[in-house]
N, C-alpha and C positions, 0 to 999 in steps of 0.2 A: 586588280589585274589590269594589264594594259597590252596593247599590241604596238609594235614598232613597224613603221611603213617607210620604205625607201622607194622613191619614184623612179630612180635610175641608178645605174652602177656608179658608185662614187658620189651620188647625190645626197641631198639633205635627208635626214631621218626624222620622221615625225612620230609622235607618240599619241595614241588614242586610247581612251578607256575601253575595256573589253565588255561593254554593256550596250544597251539599246541606244543611249545618247552618243556614245563613242562611235558606234556603227553608223548612226545617222550622220554624224559629223564627217566620217571618212567618205561615205557615199557622196555627200555634198561636195567635199574637196575634190573628188575624182570626176564629178559631173562636168562634162564638156572637155575633159582631157582625153587625148588619144591613148586609150588603154588597149594594148595588144593582149596581155595576159596578166592576171594577178596570181602569183605563185605563193602558196602558203605552206609552211611546214606543219605537218600533223603534230599536235601537242597533247595527245591524250584526250581529245574531245573538246578542249578549250577553244579550238578554232571553228567548231561546227556552226555555231550561231552566226559568227561573222561571215563565214563562207556562204551561208544561206542568205544573209542580208545582201551581200554583194551580188549573188545570183538573181535574187528578186529584183534588184535594181538594174538587171540586164548586163552586168559586167562579167567578163570571162574569168572564171576562177579554176585553179587547179590546186588540190591539196596534195602535197608531196610527202611521201613517207620517208623519214630520214634513216631508215635501217641500212645496214651495209649492203654493198652490191653482192649479188649471188656469185657463187663459184664460177659459173659459166661465163661471167663477164670479166673475170680477172685476166689481166695480161699475162702471157707466159713467163715474162721475166720478173714478175712480182715476187715469187718465192725466192728467186736468186737474190733480188735486191734486199728482201727482208733478212736473209742470212748474212749478207754483207753488212747491213745496218746493225745487226745484233752484235757483230764482232767489234764495232767501233766503240 
């Protein structure tokens, strides 16, 4: 298993092993960099050890759940747009 890391929008993507050695390499690569937030997608627990490693290193981490938005956050025109899209 591995993790892919992009350090900026449109920037290079780096690949690290999702094990202790890979976590250590990632922490070393981020050392001294201006990190505002590390956002990680929740992947069924595969992200947990890496998130902990980054937090122990003092880096700001947020694990984001990729589930769909709740009904209350939908825009009013979404249903209308879905009906139009389904007709095409």
